[in-house]
Structures are given as structure tokens and as C-alpha cells.
DSSP file (Angstrom, degrees, kcal/mol; ACC not computed):
  #  RESIDUE AA STRUCTURE BP1 BP2  ACC     N-H-->O    O-->H-N    N-H-->O    O-->H-N    TCO  KAPPA ALPHA  PHI   PSI    X-CA   Y-CA   Z-CA
    1    1 A X              0   0    0      0, 0.0     2,-0.5     0, 0.0     0, 0.0   0.000 360.0 360.0 360.0 129.4    0.0    0.0    0.0
    2    2 A X        -     0   0    0      2,-0.0     2,-0.1     4,-0.0     4,-0.1  -0.774 360.0-142.6 -90.4 128.0    1.4    3.4   -1.0
    3    3 A X        -     0   0    0     -2,-0.5     4,-0.1     2,-0.2     5,-0.1  -0.458  23.5-110.3 -86.5 160.3    0.9    6.0    1.7
    4    4 A X  S    S+     0   0    0     23,-0.2     2,-0.5    -2,-0.1    -1,-0.1   0.670 107.6  54.9 -65.8 -15.8    0.1    9.7    1.0
    5    5 A X  S >  S-     0   0    0     22,-0.1     3,-1.4    62,-0.1    -2,-0.2  -0.972  91.2-125.0-120.7 118.4    3.6   10.7    2.1
    6    6 A X  T 3  S+     0   0    0     -2,-0.5    -2,-0.1    60,-0.5    -4,-0.0  -0.294  94.2   8.5 -58.8 143.2    6.6    9.1    0.5
    7    7 A X  T >> S+     0   0    0      1,-0.1     3,-1.8    -4,-0.1     4,-0.7   0.747  81.8 158.7  59.0  26.4    9.0    7.4    2.9
    8    8 A X  G X4  +     0   0    0     -3,-1.4     3,-1.4     1,-0.3    -2,-0.1   0.876  66.8  53.1 -47.8 -49.1    6.5    8.0    5.7
    9    9 A X  G 34 S+     0   0    0      1,-0.3    -1,-0.3    67,-0.0    67,-0.1   0.686 109.4  49.6 -66.8 -17.8    7.9    5.3    8.0
   10   10 A X  G <4 S+     0   0    0     -3,-1.8    67,-0.5    66,-0.1     2,-0.3   0.487  89.0 103.0 -97.0  -4.5   11.5    6.7    7.8
   11   11 A X    <<  -     0   0    0     -3,-1.4     2,-0.1    -4,-0.7    67,-0.1  -0.598  67.9-129.4 -86.5 138.1   10.6   10.3    8.5
   12   12 A X    >>  -     0   0    0     -2,-0.3     4,-2.2     1,-0.1     3,-0.8  -0.408  31.6-105.9 -74.1 160.9   11.2   11.9   11.9
   13   13 A X  H 3> S+     0   0    0      1,-0.3     4,-2.4     2,-0.2     5,-0.1   0.831 118.5  62.3 -59.4 -33.2    8.3   13.7   13.6
   14   14 A X  H 3> S+     0   0    0      1,-0.2     4,-0.7     2,-0.2    -1,-0.3   0.888 109.0  41.4 -61.3 -37.6    9.9   17.1   12.8
   15   15 A X  H X> S+     0   0    0     -3,-0.8     4,-2.0     2,-0.2     3,-0.6   0.884 112.2  54.3 -75.8 -40.0    9.6   16.4    9.1
   16   16 A X  H 3X S+     0   0    0     -4,-2.2     4,-2.6     1,-0.2     5,-0.2   0.879  98.3  65.0 -60.8 -37.4    6.1   14.8    9.4
   17   17 A X  H 3< S+     0   0    0     -4,-2.4     4,-0.4     1,-0.2    -1,-0.2   0.876 109.5  38.2 -53.7 -40.0    4.9   18.0   11.1
   18   18 A X  H X< S+     0   0    0     -4,-0.7     3,-0.7    -3,-0.6     4,-0.3   0.892 115.6  51.1 -78.8 -41.4    5.5   19.9    7.9
   19   19 A X  H >< S+     0   0    0     -4,-2.0     3,-1.0     1,-0.2    47,-0.2   0.824 102.8  57.4 -71.6 -31.6    4.4   17.3    5.4
   20   20 A X  G >< S+     0   0    0     -4,-2.6     3,-1.7     1,-0.2    -1,-0.2   0.710  87.5  78.8 -73.9 -15.9    1.0   16.5    6.9
   21   21 A X  G <  S+     0   0    0     -3,-0.7    41,-2.9    -4,-0.4    -1,-0.2   0.735  90.8  53.1 -65.1 -21.2   -0.2   20.1    6.6
   22   22 A X  G <  S+     0   0    0     -3,-1.0    -1,-0.3    -4,-0.3     2,-0.2   0.499  92.6  97.7 -90.9  -2.8   -0.9   19.6    2.9
   23   23 A X    <   -     0   0    0     -3,-1.7    39,-0.1    -4,-0.2     2,-0.1  -0.571  65.5-136.3 -90.2 149.3   -3.1   16.6    3.5
   24   24 A X     >  -     0   0    0     -2,-0.2     4,-1.8    37,-0.1     5,-0.2  -0.347  39.7 -87.6 -89.1 178.6   -6.9   16.5    3.7
   25   25 A X  H  > S+     0   0    0      1,-0.2     4,-2.5     2,-0.2     5,-0.2   0.880 120.8  54.9 -59.0 -44.6   -8.8   14.5    6.2
   26   26 A X  H  > S+     0   0    0      1,-0.2     4,-1.9     2,-0.2    -1,-0.2   0.942 111.0  42.6 -58.4 -53.4   -9.0   11.2    4.3
   27   27 A X  H  > S+     0   0    0      1,-0.2     4,-2.1     2,-0.2   -23,-0.2   0.853 113.1  54.5 -63.0 -33.1   -5.2   10.8    3.7
   28   28 A X  H  X S+     0   0    0     -4,-1.8     4,-2.5     2,-0.2    -1,-0.2   0.914 107.3  49.6 -65.6 -41.1   -4.6   11.8    7.3
   29   29 A X  H  X S+     0   0    0     -4,-2.5     4,-2.4     2,-0.2    -1,-0.2   0.871 108.6  54.2 -64.0 -35.8   -6.9    9.1    8.6
   30   30 A X  H  X S+     0   0    0     -4,-1.9     4,-2.4    -5,-0.2    -2,-0.2   0.919 109.9  46.4 -62.5 -43.9   -5.1    6.7    6.4
   31   31 A X  H  X S+     0   0    0     -4,-2.1     4,-3.0     2,-0.2     5,-0.2   0.897 110.7  53.2 -64.8 -40.0   -1.8    7.7    8.0
   32   32 A X  H  X S+     0   0    0     -4,-2.5     4,-2.4     2,-0.2    -2,-0.2   0.929 111.1  45.8 -60.5 -45.7   -3.3    7.5   11.5
   33   33 A X  H  X S+     0   0    0     -4,-2.4     4,-2.2     2,-0.2    -2,-0.2   0.930 113.6  49.1 -63.3 -45.5   -4.5    3.9   10.8
   34   34 A X  H  X S+     0   0    0     -4,-2.4     4,-1.7     1,-0.2     5,-0.3   0.933 112.1  48.5 -59.7 -46.5   -1.1    2.9    9.3
   35   35 A X  H  <>S+     0   0    0     -4,-3.0     5,-3.8     1,-0.2    -1,-0.2   0.901 110.7  51.1 -62.3 -41.4    0.8    4.4   12.3
   36   36 A X  H  <5S+     0   0    0     -4,-2.4    -1,-0.2    -5,-0.2    -2,-0.2   0.891 115.5  42.0 -61.9 -40.3   -1.5    2.6   14.8
   37   37 A X  H  <5S+     0   0    0     -4,-2.2    -1,-0.2    -5,-0.2    -2,-0.2   0.689 130.9  17.5 -82.4 -19.6   -1.0   -0.7   13.0
   38   38 A X  T  <5S+     0   0    0     -4,-1.7    -3,-0.2    -5,-0.2    -2,-0.1   0.720 133.5  11.3-119.0 -78.4    2.7   -0.4   12.4
   39   39 A X  T   5 -     0   0    0     -5,-0.3    -3,-0.2     2,-0.1     3,-0.2   0.881  67.0-165.2 -77.6 -38.4    4.9    2.1   14.3
   40   40 A X      < +     0   0    0     -5,-3.8     2,-0.8     1,-0.2    -4,-0.1   0.876  18.1 174.5  50.9  43.3    2.4    3.2   17.0
   41   41 A X     >  -     0   0    0      1,-0.2     4,-2.5    -6,-0.1     3,-0.5  -0.724  24.3-150.9 -81.7 112.1    4.6    6.2   17.8
   42   42 A X  H  > S+     0   0    0     -2,-0.8     4,-2.6     1,-0.2     5,-0.2   0.883  92.7  52.3 -55.8 -46.2    2.5    8.1   20.3
   43   43 A X  H  > S+     0   0    0      1,-0.2     4,-2.0     2,-0.2    -1,-0.2   0.883 111.9  47.5 -59.7 -35.7    4.0   11.6   19.4
   44   44 A X  H  > S+     0   0    0     -3,-0.5     4,-2.6     2,-0.2     5,-0.2   0.916 111.2  50.0 -70.4 -43.0    3.2   10.9   15.7
   45   45 A X  H  X S+     0   0    0     -4,-2.5     4,-2.6     1,-0.2    -2,-0.2   0.909 111.5  49.3 -61.1 -41.1   -0.3    9.8   16.5
   46   46 A X  H  X S+     0   0    0     -4,-2.6     4,-2.5    -5,-0.2    -1,-0.2   0.898 110.3  51.2 -63.8 -40.5   -0.8   12.9   18.7
   47   47 A X  H  X S+     0   0    0     -4,-2.0     4,-2.0    -5,-0.2    -2,-0.2   0.936 112.9  44.1 -61.8 -48.3    0.5   15.1   15.8
   48   48 A X  H  X S+     0   0    0     -4,-2.6     4,-2.4     1,-0.2    -2,-0.2   0.914 113.4  51.4 -64.6 -42.9   -1.9   13.5   13.3
   49   49 A X  H  X S+     0   0    0     -4,-2.6     4,-2.1    -5,-0.2    -1,-0.2   0.905 109.1  50.5 -61.7 -42.1   -4.8   13.7   15.7
   50   50 A X  H  X S+     0   0    0     -4,-2.5     4,-2.1     1,-0.2    -1,-0.2   0.902 110.7  49.2 -62.5 -41.1   -4.2   17.4   16.4
   51   51 A X  H  X S+     0   0    0     -4,-2.0     4,-2.3     2,-0.2    -2,-0.2   0.884 108.4  53.4 -67.5 -37.5   -4.1   18.1   12.6
   52   52 A X  H  X S+     0   0    0     -4,-2.4     4,-2.2     2,-0.2    -1,-0.2   0.910 108.3  50.6 -61.4 -41.2   -7.4   16.2   12.1
   53   53 A X  H  X S+     0   0    0     -4,-2.1     4,-1.2     2,-0.2    -2,-0.2   0.921 108.5  52.2 -61.4 -43.7   -8.9   18.4   14.8
   54   54 A X  H  <>S+     0   0    0     -4,-2.1     5,-2.6     1,-0.2     3,-0.5   0.920 110.2  48.4 -58.3 -44.5   -7.7   21.5   13.1
   55   55 A X  H ><5S+     0   0    0     -4,-2.3     3,-1.5     1,-0.2    -1,-0.2   0.890 109.2  51.7 -65.5 -39.2   -9.2   20.4    9.8
   56   56 A X  H 3<5S+     0   0    0     -4,-2.2    -1,-0.2     1,-0.3    -2,-0.2   0.713 107.6  55.1 -71.7 -17.2  -12.6   19.6   11.4
   57   57 A X  T 3<5S-     0   0    0     -4,-1.2    -1,-0.3    -3,-0.5    -2,-0.2   0.164 134.0 -83.0-100.1  17.7  -12.6   23.1   12.9
   58   58 A X  T < 5S+     0   0    0     -3,-1.5    -3,-0.2     1,-0.3    -2,-0.1   0.372  78.6 143.3 106.6  -5.0  -12.1   24.8    9.6
   59   59 A X      < -     0   0    0     -5,-2.6     2,-0.3    -6,-0.2    -1,-0.3  -0.344  39.9-139.3 -65.3 151.5   -8.4   24.7    8.8
   60   60 A X        -     0   0    0    -36,-0.0   -37,-0.1     1,-0.0    -1,-0.1  -0.851  23.5 -98.8-110.3 147.1   -7.5   24.2    5.2
   61   61 A X        -     0   0    0     -2,-0.3   -39,-0.3   -39,-0.1   -40,-0.1  -0.374  44.4-113.4 -59.9 142.8   -4.7   22.0    3.8
   62   62 A X        -     0   0    0    -41,-2.9    -1,-0.1     1,-0.1     0, 0.0  -0.389  37.0 -93.5 -72.9 154.9   -1.6   24.0    3.0
   63   63 A X  S    S+     0   0    0     -2,-0.1     2,-0.1     2,-0.1    -1,-0.1  -0.314  83.4  71.2 -64.5 155.9   -0.5   24.3   -0.6
   64   64 A X  S    S-     0   0    0    -42,-0.1     2,-0.5    -3,-0.1     3,-0.0  -0.363  74.0-104.8 118.0 162.0    2.1   21.8   -1.8
   65   65 A X    >   -     0   0    0     -2,-0.1     3,-2.1     1,-0.1     4,-0.2  -0.970  12.4-153.8-126.4 114.2    2.1   18.1   -2.5
   66   66 A X  G >  S+     0   0    0     -2,-0.5     3,-0.9     1,-0.3   -60,-0.5   0.718  95.7  65.2 -62.1 -17.7    3.8   15.8    0.0
   67   67 A X  G 3  S+     0   0    0      1,-0.2    -1,-0.3   -62,-0.1   -62,-0.1   0.682  95.4  58.4 -75.3 -16.9    4.5   13.4   -2.9
   68   68 A X  G <  S+     0   0    0     -3,-2.1    -1,-0.2     2,-0.0    -2,-0.2   0.380  82.3 107.3 -93.7   4.4    6.8   15.9   -4.5
   69   69 A X  S <  S-     0   0    0     -3,-0.9   -63,-0.1    -4,-0.2    -3,-0.0  -0.454  83.2 -87.2 -80.5 156.3    9.2   16.2   -1.5
   70   70 A X        -     0   0    0     -2,-0.1    -1,-0.1     1,-0.1     2,-0.1  -0.280  46.3-109.1 -62.4 146.8   12.6   14.6   -1.6
   71   71 A X        -     0   0    0     -3,-0.1     2,-0.4     1,-0.1    -1,-0.1  -0.393  28.7-125.7 -72.8 153.7   13.0   11.0   -0.7
   72   72 A X        -     0   0    0     -2,-0.1     2,-0.4     2,-0.1    -1,-0.1  -0.847  18.5-155.2-103.8 137.2   14.7   10.1    2.6
   73   73 A X        +     0   0    0     -2,-0.4     2,-0.1     2,-0.1     0, 0.0  -0.895  52.9  23.7-110.9 142.4   17.6    7.7    2.7
   74   74 A X  S    S-     0   0    0     -2,-0.4     3,-0.1     2,-0.0    -2,-0.1  -0.321  95.0 -40.2 101.3 177.1   18.5    5.6    5.7
   75   75 A X  S    S-     0   0    0      1,-0.2   -65,-0.1    -2,-0.1    -2,-0.1  -0.259  73.6 -79.6 -75.7 164.7   16.8    4.4    8.8
   76   76 A X        -     0   0    0      1,-0.1    -1,-0.2   -67,-0.1   -65,-0.1  -0.274  31.0-150.1 -61.7 150.7   14.2    6.4   10.8
   77   77 A X              0   0    0    -67,-0.5    -1,-0.1     1,-0.1   -66,-0.1   0.506 360.0 360.0-102.1  -6.0   15.7    8.9   13.2
   78   78 A X              0   0    0    -67,-0.1    -1,-0.1   -68,-0.1    -2,-0.1   0.422 360.0 360.0 -97.3 360.0   13.0    8.8   15.8
């Protein structure tokens, strides 16, 4: 399964914080489910949950496409 953010599992939370801002609710829920089933990193789950709350309260996705960001090489840093 391809996730909405390339190299998602290798990204540190600092990078995820920026990349999830361009996603809409559906792709964010997909990432939340993936994180719950695989990494289950509590800070990442909290970050995604907070962004979902922002979107349900009227926030708009930021411009940009997380698929166009550079790929990450190497193991996760978190």
C-alpha cells in the first residue's frame, strides 16, 4: 500500500509535522491507521490527531504536494 507521504515510515516527527499540513482528512486518517497498526509512535499519533482536529474546525490544507518532497535515505531517526 502506498501512503500519501513518500518514505513516511522513515521520517522523523519534525519532518512529518510539515508534510502532513498539505493533506486532507482522508489521507490523514489513512496515515493514522497505518501508524496505529505499524509504528504506533505516540508523538506521531498525537500530531496527526491534532491536525485532524484543526481540519474539522475549519483549517485548510496548506499548498504543496507531499509526494513531491525529496525521498529520505537511511533508517528512521525517531
